[in-house]
C-alpha positions in Angstrom: 0.0 0.0 0.0 3.0 2.1 -0.5 4.7 2.7 -3.9 1.9 1.0 -5.7 -0.6 3.5 -4.3 1.6 6.3 -5.6 1.6 4.8 -9.0 -2.2 5.0 -9.0 -2.2 8.6 -7.7 0.6 9.9 -9.9 0.0 7.9 -13.1 -3.4 6.6 -13.5 -5.4 9.6 -12.1 -3.4 12.0 -14.3 -4.0 9.8 -17.3 -7.8 9.8 -16.7 -8.0 13.6 -16.0 -5.8 14.8 -18.8 -7.6 13.0 -21.7 -7.4 14.8 -24.9 -11.2 15.4 -24.8 -10.4 18.2 -22.1 -9.0 20.3 -25.0 -12.0 20.0 -27.2 -13.1 23.5 -27.9 -16.7 23.2 -26.7 -15.7 21.4 -23.5 -13.1 24.1 -22.8 -15.7 26.7 -23.1 -17.8 25.0 -20.5 -14.8 24.5 -18.1 -14.0 28.2 -18.4 -17.5 29.7 -18.1 -19.3 26.8 -16.2 -16.3 25.3 -14.3 -18.4 24.7 -11.2 -20.3 22.0 -13.1 -17.0 20.2 -13.7 -15.8 20.7 -10.2 -19.1 19.6 -8.6 -19.8 16.6 -10.6 -16.3 15.2 -11.1 -13.5 16.8 -8.9 -15.4 16.9 -5.7 -16.2 13.1 -5.7 -12.8 12.2 -6.8 -11.3 14.3 -4.1 -13.5 12.6 -1.5 -12.3 9.2 -2.7 -8.7 10.4 -2.6 -9.0 11.7 0.8 -10.8 8.6 2.1 -8.1 6.3 0.8 -5.2 8.4 2.0 -6.8 8.8 5.6 -7.3 5.0 5.9 -3.8 4.5 4.6 -2.3 6.7 7.1 -4.3 5.2 10.0 -3.4 1.7 9.1 0.4 2.4 8.6 0.5 4.3 11.9 -1.5 1.7 13.7 0.7 -1.2 12.5 4.0 0.8 13.0 5.0 -0.2 9.5 6.4 3.2 8.4 9.7 2.9 10.3 10.3 -0.4 8.9 9.8 0.7 5.3 11.5 4.1 5.7 15.0 2.8 5.5 14.1 0.9 2.2 12.6 4.0 0.7 15.6 6.1 1.6 17.9 3.5 0.1 16.0 3.7 -3.1 16.5 7.5 -3.2 20.2 6.9 -2.6 20.3 4.2 -5.4 18.7 6.7 -7.8 21.3 9.4 -7.0 24.3 7.0 -7.2 23.1 5.8 -10.7 22.9 9.4 -11.7 26.5 9.9 -10.5 27.7 6.8 -12.3 26.0 7.7 -15.7 27.8 11.0 -15.9 25.6 13.6 -14.2 24.0 14.4 -17.6 21.4 16.9 -16.0 20.7 18.4 -12.6 18.2 16.7 -10.3 14.8 17.4 -8.8 12.1 15.3 -7.2 9.7 13.4 -9.5 6.6 14.7 -7.7 4.5 16.3 -10.6 4.1 20.0 -10.5 0.3 19.7 -10.2 0.5 17.8 -7.0 2.1 20.6 -4.9 -0.2 23.3 -3.1 1.0 26.2 -5.2 -1.2 27.4 -8.1 1.7 27.2 -10.3 3.5 24.3 -12.0 7.3 24.0 -12.4 8.6 23.9 -15.9 12.0 23.0 -14.6 10.9 19.4 -14.0 10.6 18.7 -17.7 14.5 19.2 -18.3 15.9 17.8 -14.9 16.5 14.3 -13.8 13.4 13.2 -11.8 14.2 11.2 -8.5 11.3 9.3 -7.0 11.0 10.3 -3.2 7.9 8.6 -1.9 8.0 9.3 1.7 4.7 10.2 3.1 4.3 8.9 6.6 4.5 9.8 10.4 7.4 7.6 11.7 7.3 8.0 15.3 5.8 10.2 18.1 8.2 10.4 21.1 6.5 12.2 23.9 9.5 11.9 26.3 11.8 13.8 23.8 8.8 15.9 22.7 9.3 15.3 19.0 7.4 13.7 16.1 9.5 12.3 13.3 8.0 12.6 9.8 8.6 11.9 6.2 8.6 15.0 3.9 5.2 14.3 2.1 3.3 14.0 5.5 0.7 16.6 5.4 -0.6 18.9 8.1 -4.0 17.0 8.1 -2.2 13.8 8.9 -0.2 15.5 11.7 -3.2 16.8 13.5 -5.2 13.7 13.0 -2.2 11.9 14.6 -1.1 14.2 17.3 -4.2 15.9 18.6 -6.0 12.8 19.9 -2.9 12.0 21.9 -2.8 15.5 23.6 0.0 17.0 21.4 0.5 19.5 18.6 3.1 21.3 16.6 4.0 24.8 17.8 3.2 26.0 14.3 0.7 24.2 12.4 -0.2 25.9 9.1 -3.9 25.6 8.4 -4.4 24.0 5.1 -4.8 20.2 5.2 -2.7 19.4 2.2 0.4 21.4 3.2 3.3 18.9 3.4 6.2 19.0 6.0 8.7 19.1 3.2 7.0 22.0 1.5 6.9 24.0 4.8 10.6 23.4 5.5 11.9 23.7 2.0 9.6 26.6 1.3 7.9 28.4 4.2 5.2 27.8 6.9 3.4 30.1 9.0 0.5 30.0 11.5 -1.2 32.3 14.0 1.1 31.0 16.8 4.1 32.2 14.9 4.2 35.5 16.9 5.6 33.1 19.7 7.3 30.4 17.9 8.5 31.9 14.5 8.1 30.3 11.2 7.4 26.5 10.8 11.2 25.5 10.3 12.1 27.3 13.6 10.3 24.6 15.4 12.2 21.8 13.6 14.9 19.8 15.7 16.8 18.0 12.9 16.7 17.0 9.2 17.8 14.0 7.2 18.9 14.6 3.6 20.3 12.6 0.8 22.9 14.8 -0.9 24.6 14.9 -4.2 26.9 12.0 -3.8 24.1 9.7 -2.5 25.1 9.8 1.2 22.6 10.2 4.0 23.4 13.3 6.2 21.7 14.3 9.4 21.9 17.8 10.6 20.7 19.8 13.8 21.8 22.9 15.8 24.5 20.7 17.3 25.4 18.3 14.3 26.2 19.8 11.0 24.7 23.3 12.0 25.6 25.1 8.9 23.6 22.7 6.8 20.7 22.8 9.4 20.3 26.5 9.0 20.8 26.5 5.3 18.0 24.1 4.5 15.0 26.1 5.2 13.7 28.0 2.1 16.3 26.2 -0.1 13.7 24.5 -2.1 15.4 21.1 -2.6 18.6 22.7 -4.0 21.0 21.3 -1.3 19.8 17.7 -1.2 16.5 15.6 -0.8 14.8 15.8 2.4 13.8 12.3 3.7 12.8 12.9 7.3 12.4 15.7 9.9 12.2 15.8 13.6 9.6 18.5 14.7 9.1 19.8 18.2 5.6 19.0 19.8 4.0 20.7 22.7 0.9 19.7 24.9 -2.4 20.8 23.5 -5.8 21.3 24.9 -9.4 20.5 23.5 -10.6 23.9 22.5 -9.5 27.4 21.6 -11.4 30.2 23.2 -11.7 32.9 20.1 -12.5 36.5 20.5 -13.6 38.5 17.4 -13.1 42.2 17.6 -14.5 44.2 14.8 -12.2 47.1 13.8 -13.5 50.2 12.0 -10.2 51.9 10.8 -6.9 50.9 9.7 -5.1 52.9 12.3 -7.0 51.0 14.9 -6.0 47.7 13.4 -2.3 49.0 13.2 -2.4 49.9 16.8 -3.6 46.5 17.9 -0.8 44.8 16.1 1.8 47.2 17.7 0.7 46.5 21.3 3.3 44.2 23.0 0.8 42.9 25.5 -1.2 41.4 22.6 1.5 39.0 21.6 2.4 38.0 25.3 -1.3 37.3 26.3 -2.5 35.1 23.4 -1.6 31.7 21.9 -2.9 32.7 18.4 -3.4 36.1 16.6 -4.7 36.9 13.1 -6.8 39.5 11.2 -9.0 39.4 8.2 -9.2 42.6 6.4 -12.5 43.3 4.5 -11.8 46.8 3.1 -9.4 49.7 3.5 -11.3 50.6 6.7 -12.9 47.5 8.1 -11.3 44.3 9.5 -11.8 41.7 12.2 -9.0 41.2 14.6 -8.9 37.7 16.3 -7.1 36.4 19.4 -7.5 32.7 20.6 -6.1 30.7 23.6 -6.2 27.0 24.2 -8.4 25.7 26.9 -10.0 22.4 28.2 -13.0 24.3 29.5 -15.7 25.7 27.3 -19.2 27.1 27.9 -21.4 24.6 26.2 -23.7 27.2 24.5 -20.6 29.0 22.9 -19.1 25.8 21.3 -18.9 26.2 17.5 -17.5 23.2 15.6 -16.7 25.5 12.5 -15.2 22.5 10.7 -18.5 20.7 10.2 -19.4 20.7 6.5 -22.8 22.5 7.1 -21.2 25.4 8.7 -20.6 28.7 7.0 -17.2 29.2 5.5 -15.0 30.6 8.2 -14.1 34.0 6.4 -17.8 34.7 6.0 -18.5 33.7 9.7 -15.7 36.1 10.9 -17.4 38.9 8.7 -20.4 38.6 10.8 -18.5 40.5 13.6 -18.6 43.7 11.5 -22.4 43.8 11.8 -23.1 41.8 15.0 -20.3 43.2 17.1 -17.7 41.7 19.3 -18.2 38.0 20.4 -16.4 35.1 21.9 -16.8 31.3 21.1 -14.9 28.0 21.7 -13.7 26.0 18.8 -12.5 22.4 18.9 -8.7 22.5 18.3 -8.5 20.6 15.1 -11.3 22.5 13.6 -9.5 25.8 14.5 -6.2 24.6 12.9 -8.0 23.8 9.6 -10.6 26.6 9.5 -9.5 28.0 6.3 -9.2 24.6 4.5 -12.9 24.1 3.4 -13.0 27.4 1.2 -9.3 27.4 0.5 -9.3 30.8 2.5 -11.9 32.5 0.1 -10.7 31.4 -3.3 -13.2 28.6 -3.8 -15.9 31.2 -4.2 -14.3 32.1 -7.5 -14.7 28.5 -8.6 -18.0 27.6 -6.8 -19.9 30.8 -6.4 -22.7 29.3 -4.5 -20.5 27.1 -2.4 -21.3 29.0 0.9 -25.1 28.7 0.3 -26.9 27.0 3.0 -28.5 24.4 0.7 -25.3 23.6 -1.0 -23.4 23.2 2.3 -26.0 20.8 3.7 -26.3 18.7 0.6 -22.8 18.7 -0.8 -20.5 20.5 1.8 -19.1 17.1 2.9 -17.4 16.9 -0.4 -15.7 20.3 -0.1 -12.8 21.4 -0.9 -11.8 19.9 -4.2 -8.0 19.0 -4.3 -5.9 21.9 -5.3 -3.8 19.5 -7.2 -6.7 18.2 -9.3 -8.0 21.7 -9.9 -4.5 22.5 -11.4 -4.4 19.4 -13.4 -7.7 20.0 -15.1 -7.7 23.7 -15.6 -6.5 23.7 -19.1 -4.4 26.3 -20.9 -7.2 28.9 -21.3 -8.2 28.8 -17.6 -4.5 28.9 -16.6 -3.9 32.0 -18.6 -6.9 33.7 -17.0 -5.6 32.9 -13.6 -2.2 34.4 -14.6 -3.8 37.5 -16.1 -6.4 38.4 -13.6 -5.6 36.7 -10.2 -3.1 37.1 -7.6 -1.7 34.6 -5.0 0.9 36.3 -3.0 2.3 36.3 0.6 4.5 39.3 1.5 6.4 39.3 4.7 7.1 42.9 6.2 8.1 44.3 9.6 5.1 45.1 11.7 6.5 48.6 12.0 5.7 49.1 8.2 2.1 47.7 8.5 0.2 50.9 7.8 2.3 51.8 4.7 2.0 48.4 3.5 -1.6 48.1 3.8 -2.0 51.5 1.8 0.3 50.1 -0.8 -1.6 46.9 -1.2 -4.8 48.8 -1.5 -3.3 51.1 -4.1 -1.8 48.3 -6.2 -4.4 45.5 -5.8 -7.4 46.8 -3.9 -8.0 43.0 -3.1 -10.0 41.9 -0.1 -10.1 40.0 2.1 -6.5 40.2 3.1 -5.1 37.7 5.7 -2.8 39.2 8.3 -0.6 36.9 10.5 2.2 38.3 12.6 5.2 36.2 13.2 8.6 36.5 15.1 11.5 36.4 12.8 14.4 35.1 14.8 18.0 36.4 13.9 19.5 33.0 12.9 22.0 32.0 10.2 20.3 31.3 6.8 18.5 32.7 3.8 15.9 34.7 5.7 16.4 36.8 9.0 16.0 40.4 10.0 18.5 42.9 8.5 19.2 44.1 12.0 21.0 42.0 14.6 17.9 41.3 16.7 14.8 39.2 16.6 11.9 41.3 14.9 8.1 40.9 14.7 7.1 40.7 11.1 3.6 40.5 9.3 2.5 38.1 6.6 0.1 39.9 4.3 -1.6 37.3 2.3 -3.5 38.4 -1.0 -5.6 35.8 -2.9 -8.0 36.6 -5.6 -8.9 39.0 -8.2 -7.6 42.6 -7.7 -10.0 45.5 -8.3 -7.4 48.3 -8.5 -7.8 50.5 -11.7 -5.1 49.6 -14.1 -4.1 46.4 -12.4 -1.8 44.3 -14.6 -0.2 41.2 -13.0 3.5 41.7 -13.9 4.0 45.4 -13.3 1.8 45.4 -10.3 3.7 42.3 -8.7 6.9 44.0 -9.6 5.9 47.2 -7.7 4.8 45.1 -4.7 8.2 43.2 -4.7 10.0 46.5 -5.0 8.1 48.0 -2.0 8.6 44.9 0.1 12.4 44.8 -0.7 12.7 48.5 0.1 11.0 47.9 3.6 13.4 44.9 4.5 10.7 42.4 3.7 10.5 39.0 1.9 8.3 37.3 -0.6 7.0 33.8 -0.1 8.4 31.8 -2.9 5.5 29.4 -3.6 4.0 32.3 -5.7 5.2 34.0 -9.0 8.4 36.0 -8.4 9.5 38.6 -10.9 12.6 39.6 -9.0 15.8 39.8 -11.1 18.7 37.5 -10.1 20.4 40.5 -8.3 17.3 41.5 -6.5 16.7 37.9 -5.4 20.2 37.7 -3.9 19.7 41.0 -2.2 16.4 40.1 -0.6 17.7 36.6 0.7 20.9 36.1 2.3 22.9 33.7 0.3 26.2 33.6 2.3 25.6 30.3 4.2 23.7 28.9 1.2 26.4 29.4 -1.2 28.9 27.9 1.3 27.0 24.8 1.6 26.2 24.5 -2.2 30.1 24.6 -2.7 30.7 22.1 0.2 28.2 19.6 -1.0 29.1 19.9 -4.6 25.6 21.0 -5.6 26.5 23.1 -8.8 26.0 20.3 -11.2 23.6 18.4 -9.0 20.8 20.8 -8.3 19.5 24.1 -9.7 19.8 27.2 -7.6 16.7 28.4 -5.7 16.1 31.4 -8.2 16.0 28.8 -11.1 13.2 26.9 -9.4 11.0 29.9 -8.2 11.5 32.7 -10.7 8.3 33.2 -13.0 10.4 32.0 -16.1 10.7 28.6 -14.3 6.9 28.2 -14.0 3.8 27.9 -15.9 
């Protein structure tokens, strides 16, 4: 139930879904203008079956403790492929064989077509060690798997990003953030150790105490130093609920003032805000608890419940309120509506009738949405929609919100504060101290007059760079090579690339994340 299942997922499913009839003109017209029909009648049922099979597989594997037994064999297979690549003369550089449509980003990687694809089928939770307070996982284990495993045991990750399908490897090699990041930092800053297979085929372990340079160079490196095969993550005790306070905010300055109050960060486990217009937003704080007022419990993850961002918006008309949310429901609160982007695909998805009849099938897999979108739909996404997360110092929040409004006029926006620790590696504050940053997430169709994807995104990038910020690299980046190296500190990364002989083995980060490398 291991590699054979991946063959089904990565070979048979794509073959069925990418049949040539999808390119027929009449059907493509339907997919563009009535895509919800295709999504509701086909992708939702397929997604349900996929999730059910993967859930059962994960439960069985963990219950039988079979993952650790198979892990070494899988790692040896990765090593064997790399040694064969070395012996055959290193004819092209390497990347994982995971298809571009299978990742969480809305973009696909063109670079996979020209590189040597290495199969890395590692998708399980290997061990939960409550004495050491760590969980050991393979890189393709998802946040949905992790919460389903840890929460019933009374444990959780300090930083647990909200979408079910986000993988551990993607969050380490890319970036991960959550509403607890103001306390714990980014996802990789809660990692204890990594195991990688490097260019010569050897298995290397790194931590703060063992190979520390490699340990600090791995985050954000996008698989350009080696293939991640396992990671040890810190775990902390958790409670049954979060007590959630929703605070309506009527001006931008009031919102900025809340985020600049130091006591806000020290008193709360979780902090975020949804910005619904240039003047209106809802500020949310939450804390874990085992006690809850029964009449205020709201299991927001149930399929018949309103989408979370719509539920939050109610505070603007109904005023401040408090409720208790089951912990796992809280962690995955943005999953069902993929934040708010599902509304563009299924406009009636939050309708009460649809939720009760079909909400149990929502959301469709992002990977399947990408696989079936067709060239015309893809071009429309690239021309009219934005998917960007920009990371800026909290001290620049007012100017940043003004600039996002000017360039995009796109709402809601997601605001999530995080502590950026001054550590070695690609991403750290420009000054020699820890600093509070803000993730501004913009997803959807901008309404700013004169919006044009490339020039508007470039202006955003320039603004963020000027204010000592960073761009999340899952999204399209139009930075020049010089701008990219200026935004991200490559000193340690370059040292490790040379030490591990990566030049002929792996592309640089820029070659994998720049817009020209994606479709």
